[in-house]
C-alpha positions as CSV (number, residue, x, y, z in Angstrom):
1,M,5.1,-70.4,-8.3
2,T,1.2,-69.6,-9.0
3,A,0.2,-66.4,-10.9
4,H,-1.3,-63.6,-8.4
5,E,-4.8,-64.1,-8.6
6,A,-7.0,-60.9,-8.4
7,K,-9.8,-61.4,-5.5
8,V,-13.5,-60.3,-7.4
9,R,-16.8,-60.4,-5.9
10,K,-19.5,-61.2,-8.2
11,E,-22.6,-58.4,-8.6
12,D,-25.4,-58.0,-10.4
13,R,-24.7,-55.7,-13.4
14,S,-27.3,-53.3,-12.7
15,A,-24.9,-52.4,-9.8
16,A,-22.9,-50.6,-12.0
17,A,-25.3,-47.7,-11.7
18,D,-24.8,-47.5,-8.5
19,Y,-20.9,-47.5,-8.7
20,L,-21.0,-45.0,-11.3
21,K,-22.8,-42.6,-8.9
22,K,-20.3,-42.9,-6.1
23,A,-17.8,-42.2,-8.9
24,A,-19.8,-39.0,-10.0
25,D,-20.1,-37.7,-6.5
26,N,-16.7,-38.0,-6.0
27,Y,-15.8,-36.3,-9.3
28,D,-17.8,-33.3,-8.5
29,Q,-16.9,-32.9,-5.2
30,M,-13.1,-33.4,-6.5
31,L,-13.6,-30.5,-8.9
32,A,-15.1,-28.1,-5.9
33,A,-12.3,-29.0,-4.0
34,F,-9.9,-28.1,-6.9
35,R,-11.6,-24.8,-7.0
36,V,-11.0,-23.9,-3.6
37,S,-7.4,-25.1,-3.3
38,N,-8.3,-28.2,-1.1
39,W,-5.4,-30.0,-2.6
40,N,-5.7,-32.8,-0.1
41,A,-9.3,-33.3,-0.5
42,C,-9.0,-33.3,-4.0
43,A,-6.5,-36.0,-4.4
44,T,-8.2,-38.4,-1.9
45,L,-11.6,-38.0,-3.9
46,A,-9.6,-38.5,-7.2
47,V,-8.6,-41.6,-5.8
48,Q,-12.1,-42.8,-4.4
49,C,-13.6,-41.6,-7.9
50,A,-10.9,-43.8,-9.8
51,I,-11.7,-46.7,-7.7
52,S,-15.2,-46.4,-8.2
53,S,-15.2,-45.7,-11.7
54,A,-13.3,-49.0,-12.1
55,D,-16.1,-50.9,-9.9
56,A,-18.9,-49.6,-12.2
57,V,-17.0,-50.5,-15.5
58,C,-16.0,-53.8,-14.0
59,V,-19.5,-54.6,-12.8
60,H,-21.0,-53.2,-16.1
61,E,-19.0,-55.4,-18.4
62,K,-18.1,-58.6,-16.2
63,G,-20.4,-58.8,-13.5
64,V,-17.5,-58.4,-10.9
65,R,-15.6,-56.1,-8.9
66,S,-12.3,-56.1,-7.1
67,V,-12.1,-56.8,-3.3
68,S,-8.7,-57.3,-3.2
69,H,-6.5,-55.5,-0.3
70,D,-4.2,-54.2,-3.0
71,H,-6.2,-51.4,-4.8
72,L,-3.9,-51.8,-7.9
73,D,-5.4,-55.3,-8.7
74,V,-8.5,-53.5,-10.0
75,C,-6.3,-52.0,-12.7
76,D,-5.7,-55.6,-14.0
77,L,-9.4,-56.3,-14.1
78,V,-10.0,-52.8,-16.1
79,A,-7.0,-54.0,-18.8
80,Q,-8.8,-57.2,-19.4
81,L,-12.1,-55.6,-20.5
82,A,-13.1,-55.6,-24.2
83,L,-13.7,-52.2,-24.4
84,P,-11.7,-49.6,-27.0
85,G,-8.9,-48.2,-24.6
86,A,-9.2,-50.5,-21.8
87,E,-5.5,-51.1,-21.2
88,D,-4.7,-47.5,-21.7
89,K,-7.2,-46.4,-18.9
90,A,-5.9,-49.2,-16.8
91,K,-2.3,-47.5,-16.6
92,Q,-4.1,-44.1,-16.0
93,L,-6.2,-45.9,-13.1
94,R,-2.8,-47.3,-11.8
95,K,-1.0,-43.6,-11.6
96,I,-3.9,-42.6,-9.5
97,I,-4.2,-45.4,-7.2
98,A,-0.5,-45.7,-6.8
99,R,-0.4,-42.2,-5.1
100,K,-3.2,-43.6,-2.3
101,N,-0.7,-44.3,0.6
102,M,1.1,-40.8,0.1
103,I,-2.1,-38.9,-0.3
104,Q,-3.9,-40.8,2.6
105,Y,-1.5,-42.0,4.7
106,E,1.9,-40.0,4.9
107,C,2.3,-36.7,6.6
108,R,3.3,-35.1,3.1
109,S,0.5,-32.5,1.8
110,V,-0.6,-32.5,-1.5
111,Y,0.7,-30.0,-4.0
112,K,-1.2,-27.7,-6.5
113,A,0.5,-29.7,-9.2
114,D,0.1,-33.2,-7.9
115,A,-3.8,-32.2,-7.8
116,E,-3.7,-30.9,-11.3
117,E,-2.3,-34.2,-12.4
118,M,-4.6,-36.2,-10.5
119,V,-7.6,-34.1,-11.7
120,K,-6.4,-34.3,-15.2
121,I,-6.1,-38.3,-15.4
122,T,-9.2,-38.9,-13.6
123,A,-11.4,-37.0,-15.6
124,R,-10.0,-39.1,-18.4
125,V,-10.9,-42.1,-16.7
126,F,-14.2,-41.0,-15.3
127,Q,-15.4,-39.9,-18.8
128,W,-14.1,-43.0,-20.6
129,V,-16.2,-45.0,-18.0
130,Q,-19.2,-43.1,-18.6
131,E,-19.2,-43.6,-21.8
132,G,-18.4,-47.3,-21.3
133,V,-21.2,-47.7,-19.1
134,G,-23.9,-46.0,-21.0
135,Q,-24.7,-42.8,-19.0
């Protein structure tokens, strides 16, 4: 049996700024949704921020981003980066992205405690990416 190989697409490293901008937009709107107690939108935006953040740092560092149908594959790419804290941030990303199906496709609404946790973890990942990408 062969090891699972993540599907990636080469990107020009300058595109990292575009992915970081998407992450920043989602981050700002995540916080706005949290302030008005819109837990479902907050959690959805947290997932989008996390994925765009991961794309930004992977493109910046390796010139690739994940195009896998399994969004968790991006966590493996992040873990392989030669940046301090990459493995820890990959684990945090995994926590966020693992909730994607529940947040976006199941009938259960997101609770305040879920949203608080998502905001906390997403903020850590986003801020780490901002530092890594140099913005």
